[in-house]
C-alpha positions in Angstrom: 87.2 98.3 125.4 90.3 99.8 124.5 93.0 98.8 121.7 95.4 98.0 124.5 93.0 95.8 126.8 92.4 93.9 123.4 95.9 93.2 122.9 96.3 92.0 126.4 93.6 89.4 125.8 95.0 88.3 122.4 98.3 87.7 124.5 96.5 85.9 127.3 94.4 83.4 125.3 96.9 82.9 122.5 96.6 82.8 118.5 93.7 80.1 118.1 94.6 76.5 116.8 98.0 75.2 116.4 98.2 74.8 112.6 97.4 76.9 109.8 95.1 76.2 107.1 96.0 76.1 103.7 96.6 79.4 102.3 97.1 81.1 105.8 99.7 83.0 107.7 99.8 81.2 111.4 101.4 84.5 113.0 99.2 86.9 111.5 96.2 86.7 114.2 95.6 89.9 116.2 93.5 92.3 114.1 95.8 92.9 111.4 93.8 93.4 108.0 94.7 90.8 105.4 97.3 91.4 103.0 97.2 91.3 99.0 97.6 87.9 98.9 95.3 85.0 100.2 96.5 84.3 103.7 94.0 84.3 106.0 94.0 86.6 109.1 92.4 86.1 112.8 91.1 87.7 115.8 90.6 85.9 119.0 87.4 86.7 120.7 87.4 86.0 124.7 84.3 84.3 126.3 82.0 86.5 127.7 78.5 87.6 128.6 76.3 90.1 126.9 73.0 91.4 126.1 71.6 90.2 122.6 68.7 91.8 120.6 66.9 94.8 120.5 68.7 98.0 122.4 66.3 100.2 124.5 66.7 103.5 122.8 66.5 101.7 119.3 63.0 102.6 117.3 63.8 100.6 114.1 63.6 96.9 115.3 61.4 94.2 114.3 59.9 91.7 116.2 62.3 89.1 115.5 65.1 91.2 117.6 63.0 90.8 120.6 62.9 90.4 123.5 66.6 91.5 124.4 68.1 88.5 126.5 71.5 87.7 128.2 73.8 85.2 126.2 76.8 83.4 127.5 79.3 83.0 125.4 81.3 80.4 127.3 84.3 79.7 125.0 86.5 81.9 123.5 86.7 81.6 119.7 88.9 83.0 116.6 87.0 85.0 113.6 88.2 86.2 110.8 89.5 89.5 110.8 87.5 90.7 108.0 84.7 89.1 105.6 86.5 86.5 103.5 88.0 88.3 100.3 87.9 87.4 96.7 91.8 86.4 97.0 91.4 84.3 99.9 88.4 82.3 98.3 90.2 82.0 95.4 92.7 80.5 97.2 90.4 77.9 98.4 89.2 77.3 94.8 92.6 76.4 93.5 93.5 74.1 96.7 89.9 72.3 96.8 89.5 72.4 93.1 85.9 74.1 94.0 84.2 76.9 91.4 84.8 80.4 91.9 81.5 82.2 92.0 81.3 85.0 89.6 82.2 88.2 91.1 80.9 91.7 89.9 82.9 93.6 87.2 83.8 96.1 90.0 85.0 93.6 92.4 89.0 93.4 93.0 91.1 91.2 95.0 90.7 92.7 98.4 87.0 93.1 98.1 84.5 90.8 100.1 83.8 87.8 97.8 80.3 87.5 96.7 77.5 85.4 95.3 77.9 82.3 97.6 75.4 80.2 98.9 75.1 79.2 102.5 76.8 75.9 101.8 79.3 77.4 99.9 80.2 79.5 102.5 80.1 76.6 104.8 82.5 74.4 102.7 85.0 77.2 102.7 85.1 77.8 106.4 85.4 74.0 107.0 88.4 73.9 104.6 89.8 76.7 106.7 89.5 74.8 109.7 86.6 76.5 110.9 83.0 76.6 110.3 80.5 79.7 110.3 79.9 81.5 113.3 76.5 81.0 115.2 73.9 84.3 115.5 75.1 85.0 119.1 79.0 84.7 118.1 78.6 87.0 115.5 76.7 89.8 117.8 78.7 89.1 120.5 81.7 89.9 118.4 80.3 93.0 116.5 79.4 94.5 119.6 83.1 93.8 121.0 81.9 95.0 124.8 79.8 97.8 123.6 76.3 96.1 125.0 73.5 98.7 124.4 74.8 100.7 121.2 73.3 100.6 117.8 76.2 100.5 115.7 79.9 98.9 116.3 80.8 102.5 117.1 77.8 104.1 119.0 74.6 105.6 118.4 75.2 107.9 116.2 75.3 106.8 112.0 77.7 108.1 110.0 78.6 107.1 106.3 82.4 107.9 107.4 82.4 104.8 109.3 80.8 102.1 107.2 80.3 101.2 103.2 76.6 102.0 102.7 74.9 103.5 100.1 77.1 106.1 98.4 80.3 106.2 100.3 83.3 106.6 98.3 81.2 108.1 95.2 79.7 105.1 94.8 76.0 105.8 95.1 75.6 102.4 97.2 76.2 100.2 94.1 79.2 98.1 95.2 81.5 96.8 97.6 84.7 98.6 98.3 88.1 96.8 99.9 87.8 95.2 103.2 89.4 97.2 106.3 89.1 100.6 104.5 87.3 101.6 107.7 88.3 101.2 111.6 88.2 98.0 113.2 85.9 97.4 116.6 87.4 97.4 119.6 88.0 93.1 119.3 90.1 94.3 116.2 87.1 93.1 113.5 86.6 95.2 110.2 83.5 95.5 108.2 80.9 93.9 110.9 78.5 96.0 109.3 78.2 97.1 105.9 79.9 96.2 102.8 78.4 92.6 102.8 75.8 90.6 104.4 77.7 87.5 106.3 76.3 84.2 106.5 76.0 82.7 109.9 75.5 79.1 111.0 71.8 79.4 112.2 68.3 78.4 110.5 66.2 81.6 111.1 63.5 81.7 113.3 61.5 84.8 114.1 60.6 84.0 117.6 63.7 81.9 118.6 64.7 84.7 121.2 61.7 83.7 123.2 62.9 80.7 124.1 66.7 80.1 123.2 69.1 78.9 125.6 71.1 81.5 127.9 74.6 79.5 127.0 76.2 79.2 123.2 72.7 79.2 121.7 72.9 77.1 118.7 70.0 78.2 116.9 66.9 76.4 115.6 67.3 72.5 114.7 65.7 73.2 111.1 64.1 75.7 109.2 63.3 77.3 105.8 65.8 80.2 105.5 69.2 80.7 107.1 70.3 83.8 108.9 72.8 86.4 107.8 74.3 89.3 109.7 75.8 92.6 109.1 73.9 94.1 106.1 75.5 95.6 103.0 76.6 98.5 101.0 72.9 99.0 99.7 71.6 102.0 100.5 69.6 100.9 103.8 71.3 102.3 106.8 68.9 100.9 109.5 69.6 97.6 108.4 73.3 98.3 109.5 72.3 98.4 113.4 73.8 95.4 115.4 71.0 93.7 116.3 69.4 93.5 112.7 68.6 90.0 111.5 68.6 89.2 108.0 67.1 85.8 106.3 67.8 84.1 102.7 67.2 80.8 101.3 70.2 78.9 102.1 70.6 78.4 98.0 70.3 82.1 97.7 73.5 84.4 96.3 74.0 88.0 95.3 76.2 90.6 94.9 75.9 91.9 98.4 76.2 88.5 100.2 79.5 86.9 101.8 81.0 85.5 104.8 83.4 85.2 107.7 84.4 82.2 109.6 85.2 81.4 113.3 87.5 78.6 114.6 88.0 77.0 118.0 90.9 78.2 120.2 93.0 76.0 122.1 94.6 76.6 125.8 93.4 78.3 128.6 89.8 80.1 128.4 89.5 83.3 130.5 85.9 85.5 130.8 
């Protein structure tokens, strides 16, 4: 999908809900990275159909990434342009009188916020007028029309495209500022690398074998929650779009963050 086509989709679908959440600039939809402040920026994702799971040429897939199956996303949605940053989360903390997770010494205001549990991530997204994405929404948005690719940019891995294990002289020991690298074809930054991103689903290794075709919501319960996108840790194979992470809902660590989605209003086009 070309940048021009993405721009047309944004124009056709509108910019999401009519009101802006606290700390958000309502007019900053469409793929712009966040500013130095705590405003939220969103990208509108159109509805569509895609192939979810292990791609044929991928020799690193786990059993939980199979079978590859068709999924329909019946309604468009808006997704935060980047993982939620420290500055964005700080606005929420001040507004909601919540608690700021302790951030690593090497973090900064434009780094993705880390050390959030699943509940803390969901609470942030609710405050922002949205929710955590489903696992299917996350993979659909990450692929951005590139069905059959291992990574958001293609099949060839390259550290010049993503923060993982050693880029930027960090030796794989820390996050870097969001939107350091190019966006995918939907205008989303950091869909893989930098931080794992919580999604709404419970984890079930065999869920793909019987999940519904349209808008799969994930299993009704479970022990672990799913996270996607991998992180800065030096494990490039985990950056494959189909890779599925799992963590206990109360787990938090310096490689685990979040991004949000919200509903869009107006006419939906596929």
